N, C-alpha and C positions, 0 to 999 in steps of 0.2 A: 106411738103418741108420747111426747115429753110432757112431765107435769112441772108446776112450780116456777121457780125465777130464772128462765134462761135468759140471759142478756144477749141482745142481737144489735150488731152494728150494721146499718143498710146504707150503702153508698157513702159512708162517712168520710167527710173530706174537711180539711182546715188549710185556710190560706192566710198569709201574712202579707199583705199587699200583693206583690206578683210572685211571691215565694209559696210553693205548694209544701206544707209541712207533713199532711196526711192525705193520700190520694186514694178516693174510692174505696174504702175498706168494706168487705163484706164478711162477716165472721160471726158465728154463734159460739158463745161461752157456756157451755153446759152447766146447770145448776150444781151446786156442791163440788165442782171440781178446783183444783190448785192450777191456775194458768200462769205461765212465766211469758211475758212480752220481752224478747230477747233480741239484742240488736246493737250496733254501734252508736257512739254518740251522735246526735243530730238525725237518727234515722226514722224519726216520729213516733216513737213509743211513748214518751212522757207526754206529747200533745195529745195523744190518743187516751192516755189515762186521764188527763185534766178534762178533756170534752165529756168522758163519762162521769167525771166528779161533778161537773157543772163549774169547774173553775176557768174554763175556756170556752168560748161560743163556737157553736158549730158553723162552719161555713155552708155545706151541704150535706144532705142525708139525714139520717134518724139514728137515735139510740132508744131501743126497745128493751123495756126490763117488764117482765111478767106481763107481757101483752099491750103495754102502755108506752107510747112515745114520750120519753122524760126528757127529750133534749131541751126543751124550752123551761123547764122546771128549775126552780132555785135549787141549789145543793141539798139544803136542808130537807126538802120534799122529796127526794128522788128514790130513798130507800139504798143509798150508797153511802159509805164512809170512806174518808181517805186518811192515810197514815203517812205524814210527810217525811221527807228524809232527814229535816233537821230536828224531828220532833215538835218543835214550835209548841213548848209547854210554858204556861204563864208563871214567870217566876215568883210572883207574890202570892200565888196559891198553894195551899197544900197538895200533896199528891191524891188525897180524897177530893179536893174541890176542883183541881184539874180535871179528874175523871168525869166527875159530876156537870161539869159546866155547862154542855149542850143541854142537858134535861133543866138546868138553872134557867136557861134562855127561853125554853119552852113553858116555862111557869111551873114545873113540878115542885111540889112542896120538899122542904128540906129534909125531912125523915124520910120519903120515899127516895128521893135522888140519891141520898148518902146509903142506903140500903142497897140501892141498884150498884153504886159505886163499889160498895164493900164486897159484893158479890163477884165483879170483875176482877178487883185486885186480888181476890183468893185465886181466881181462874190463872191468872199470870204469876202468882206465887209473890205478891207484893204488899200482903197484909200488914206486914211487920212495919212497913215505911209509910203507911196512910197518912201520917201527921206531918211528915217531913216536906221540906221545899225541894223543887227540882236540883237546886245547886248542891244539895247534900247526898245526891245519887250519883252512882257511876253511870257511864254510858249505856252499859246494858240495863241498869234498873231503869233510865230514862225512857228506853225504848219500849220496855214493857208498859210503863204508865201510858206512853202514847198510844199503844195497842188497846190498853184497856179503854182510854179515852174514845177511841175510834169505834169500838165495839159497844158502847153503852147504850146507844141508839138502837141496837138490835138491827143492823143493816141487813140488806139481802146479799150485798155484794160489798166485800172488804177491798179497797184500792191500796196498793202499797208501792211506794215510788222510791225504789233503791233503799229499801228500809235498813240494809245491813252495811251499807258503805261506809258508815262512820265508825264501825267496830273494829277491834283488832281482829287478825286471823282465827285466832282460838275461839274468841267468843261468837265470831261469825258462825262458825261451824256448830256451835252449840246452840246458837238462837235459830238457825236453820231447821235443826230438829225439833225445837219447840215450836216454831211456826207451823210445821207440818201437823204435829200432834194437836195443836190448837185448831187447825183448820178441820182436822177429822172430827174432833169432839164436837164443834159447832155445826157442822156440815152445810156451811155457807160457801158460797163462791169466793175464792181469793184472787185477785189479777195482781201480779207482782212484777214490776218493772225491774229489769236488771241488764247489764252489759256482761255479766259474769256466766260464762258458760257451765262451770261447774255447779253454780248456784241453781241456775235453772234444771239442770240434769238432776240435782240433789232433791229439788222441792217438787217439780212439776208433773201433774197428770198429762198435761197438754203443754207444749213450747210453741209459741207463735214467734216465727223469726222474722224480722222487720228489717229492711233495707231500702234506702232511697224513697221513703214515705209509703211504700207498699208492703204487702204480707208476701215474703219471698217462699216461705212454707209454713205449714201448720200441721200438728199432729201429736200423738203421744210421744213422750220423750225419747224413749227407746227407738221408735221408728224413725224420728227426724235425725237422731244421733248414727244410727246404722245405715240407713238410705237416704242421705240427703240428695235433693232434687237438682241443686245447681253448684256451681263452682263456688260461689260466694257462701252458701251454706256449709259446704264440705270444709272450707278453710275457717270460716268463723267458729262453727261449732268444735274444732280442733280434733286432733287424732286422726287425720285423713291426710293421704297424699293425693294430689290431682295430676294424673299421668296422661300424656299425650298419645293417643291411639290413632291408627288410619281410620277415618270416620269419626273422628269426635273426641271426647275427654271422658275419663273413668276415675273413679276414687278406688283406693285400696288403704284399708286402715293400717297404721304404722305397727300395729302388734301383729299383722299378718304377714309381713314382709320379712323374709328370711335372707341369709347370705347362703349362697350354695355353688356347686360346680358349675351349673349350667344356669342361664337365665338372661336377664337384661344387664348388659355391661353398664358399670358406673364407677365413679371415684370417690372415695371416701374425702368428705371436706371437715367434718369435725366428729368428735368423740365426746359424749358426756356421760359420766357415770351417774346414775340416778338412784344407788341402793339395790334394790329387788331387780332392777333392769338397767341396760345401758343404751342410750340413745346414740345411733350411728346415723349421722347425716350423710348423703351421699348427692352426686349430681351425675344424671344419665347423659349420654352423648346428644340427646335431643334437648338438652338444657333444663330439664325438669329436677327440681330438688325433691328428692325421695327419704324420708326418714324411716328407719327401720328401728323398732322397739325390741330390743332382744333381751331373753333372760339372762341376768348376770353370770350364772354359770356357763351357759352356752356361748356366750361373749368371750369370756376368760379360757374357754378351751381352746380357742383360735383368734387371739385378738387381733384388732386392726389399728392402724395409725391414719391420720389424715395424709393423703396423697396415695394410699394403696388402691389398687385396682380390685373390684370385687364384682360378684354377679347377684342380681337380685331376682329373688323368686318368689311366688305366693300362689296359693291355691287359686285355680281359675274361679271357681265359685265364689271367692272373696272380693272380685272384682265387682265394682258396681258402675254402670254406665250413667253419666250425668246427661240431663236435658241439655239441648244445645242453647 
């Protein structure tokens, strides 16, 4: 029996007129886990997040947090907090007052709300900036303030809508580590929407892959990456080749494909040097594109060029059959 604040989606559906944005989702987010909702634009992941937050009405179904259906409650009553993609900070308020804002709305006295805001600013390493205005901060600093502001109400679940998309690549990687560390320290559930596979793999205890308004696959990050259920998941999560076999399709990871003396005949179509490895793209006689990711030393021992005929081989144990 699990205890605490599990969040459960029960037949959750969202319609905009005749368009179904989210179709009959059933899923349990386990308390204290870091979950990434992953999928292409328009798959329904942001609509799902906004329904959990209360910023979007539920068409059908329920959202159950800690045993209570919260789907008809106002956002502030739910026990969830949302951090927006654009940070949405108030330009005329200091960093401290931005963080304390929702407590001010609840009528908390100034000394108490400032003390709580100061604690949160310490948590996100922004104490030195408490008296500045948002315009005086960098993008990464604004993001930390937005995070502190979302956490000030002590939510049971923190919802993050593509929180890293506005940051440059180096800062994005640094903030990923900080988000993960923060989630572990706080022990609350984080649900993070992204279309970046690397971001989901780096952060998530559980990845929920969405496509066409439904959940295509959900599970531990490593399991989703290593054993995709469908061709869509295999292609979207990356690093996999989808190969046509008698009786169906299978995946084999690019790093499991070797160039050998015997195996599947193919023609090299592209070669890309990537430093530690070389990506060799080939096409089989059946028309499948197969990528082989070869160690740099191995490739240059016997280099290949576009147009060369090769044979592809892999350990049979590395082949993973897909569901039809």
